C-alpha positions as CSV (number, residue, x, y, z in Angstrom):
1,M,35.8,-26.0,0.2
2,N,36.0,-29.6,-0.6
3,R,34.1,-31.1,-3.6
4,K,31.5,-33.0,-1.6
5,L,30.6,-30.0,0.4
6,K,30.2,-27.8,-2.7
7,I,28.0,-30.4,-4.3
8,A,25.8,-30.6,-1.1
9,F,25.6,-26.8,-1.0
10,Y,24.6,-26.5,-4.7
11,L,22.0,-29.3,-4.3
12,A,20.5,-27.6,-1.2
13,A,20.4,-24.3,-3.0
14,I,18.7,-25.9,-6.0
15,F,16.2,-27.6,-3.8
16,V,15.3,-24.4,-1.8
17,T,15.0,-22.5,-5.1
18,G,12.7,-25.2,-6.3
19,V,10.5,-24.9,-3.2
20,V,10.2,-21.1,-3.5
21,T,9.5,-21.4,-7.2
22,G,6.9,-24.1,-6.6
23,M,5.2,-22.0,-4.0
24,F,5.0,-19.1,-6.4
25,I,3.6,-21.2,-9.2
26,S,1.1,-22.9,-6.8
27,K,-0.1,-19.5,-5.8
28,L,-0.7,-18.4,-9.4
29,I,-2.6,-21.7,-10.1
30,V,-4.7,-21.3,-7.0
31,R,-5.5,-17.7,-7.9
32,H,-6.9,-18.9,-11.2
33,M,-8.7,-22.0,-10.0
34,M,-9.9,-21.0,-6.6
35,P,-12.3,-18.1,-6.1
36,S,-11.5,-15.3,-3.5
37,R,-12.5,-15.8,0.1
38,E,-15.4,-13.3,-0.4
39,K,-16.8,-15.2,-3.4
40,M,-16.5,-18.5,-1.4
41,V,-18.4,-17.0,1.5
42,D,-21.1,-15.6,-0.8
43,H,-21.5,-18.9,-2.5
44,W,-21.7,-20.8,0.7
45,C,-24.2,-18.4,2.2
46,D,-26.3,-18.5,-1.0
47,D,-26.2,-22.3,-1.0
48,L,-27.3,-22.5,2.6
49,R,-30.0,-19.8,2.1
50,T,-31.6,-21.7,-0.8
51,K,-31.2,-25.2,0.4
52,L,-32.2,-24.5,4.0
53,D,-34.7,-21.8,3.3
54,L,-32.9,-19.4,5.7
55,T,-34.5,-16.2,6.7
56,P,-32.5,-12.9,6.3
57,E,-32.1,-12.8,10.1
58,Q,-30.6,-16.3,10.2
59,L,-28.3,-15.5,7.3
60,Q,-27.2,-12.4,9.1
61,K,-26.1,-14.5,12.1
62,I,-24.6,-17.3,10.0
63,R,-22.5,-15.2,7.6
64,P,-19.9,-14.1,10.3
65,I,-19.5,-17.7,11.3
66,I,-18.6,-18.7,7.7
67,E,-16.3,-15.7,7.3
68,R,-14.4,-16.6,10.5
69,D,-14.0,-20.2,9.5
70,M,-12.8,-19.3,6.0
71,T,-10.1,-17.1,7.7
72,D,-9.2,-20.0,10.0
73,F,-8.9,-22.3,7.0
74,K,-6.4,-19.9,5.4
75,D,-4.4,-19.5,8.6
76,D,-4.3,-23.3,9.1
77,L,-3.1,-23.7,5.5
78,C,-0.3,-21.1,6.0
79,R,0.8,-22.7,9.2
80,Q,1.0,-26.1,7.6
81,M,3.0,-24.8,4.7
82,V,5.5,-23.1,7.1
83,A,5.7,-26.3,9.2
84,N,6.5,-28.4,6.0
85,L,9.1,-25.8,4.9
86,S,10.7,-25.8,8.4
87,N,10.9,-29.6,8.4
88,C,12.5,-29.6,5.0
89,N,15.0,-26.9,6.0
90,E,15.9,-28.9,9.2
91,Q,16.8,-31.9,7.0
92,I,18.9,-29.6,4.7
93,A,20.7,-28.0,7.7
94,V,22.3,-31.3,8.6
95,E,24.4,-31.1,5.5
96,L,25.5,-27.5,5.9
97,T,28.3,-25.7,7.6
98,P,27.6,-23.3,10.6
99,A,27.9,-20.3,8.2
100,Q,25.5,-21.9,5.7
101,K,23.0,-22.7,8.5
102,V,22.9,-19.0,9.5
103,K,22.1,-18.2,5.8
104,L,19.5,-20.9,5.7
105,E,17.8,-19.5,8.8
106,Q,17.6,-16.1,7.1
107,L,16.3,-17.7,3.9
108,Q,13.6,-19.5,6.0
109,K,12.5,-16.2,7.4
110,E,12.2,-14.8,3.9
111,Q,10.2,-17.9,2.8
112,E,7.8,-17.5,5.8
113,G,7.3,-13.8,4.8
114,F,6.6,-14.9,1.3
115,I,4.0,-17.3,2.4
116,R,2.4,-14.8,4.7
117,N,2.4,-12.1,2.0
118,Q,1.1,-14.3,-0.8
119,F,-1.6,-16.2,1.1
120,G,-2.4,-13.6,3.8
121,G,-2.7,-16.1,6.6
122,E,-1.0,-16.5,10.0
123,T,2.1,-18.6,10.0
124,T,2.6,-19.3,13.7
125,A,0.6,-21.4,16.1
126,S,0.6,-18.8,18.8
127,S,-1.3,-16.3,16.6
128,K,-4.5,-18.4,16.7
129,T,-6.9,-17.4,19.4
130,P,-9.2,-20.0,20.9
């Protein structure tokens, strides 16, 4: 393998490792800074209940709407992360050999699985129901 190709491969590997490490660290930070989905739903419901003087019946009807939208938010966030990662990998692939591209495709599947497992959202546009 010629020297330029080796350097490009090592730089791509360092970059991809940085992306995965950054995602892991971001998840840890988000966990400590951002409350769970259930706590966010409870807080939002309590806020609406007190500020709008909601009846228990109204709150019972509103809560599922908030829960659904919080799930949609998480799914949208995961899809955006995967789209950004895919865009990055497409740019990296330009510099790789065919064999390296196959390995990069496998790495991308692993990265998408990591996002799905860590954030619990959907990572494909086709999974969202209207």
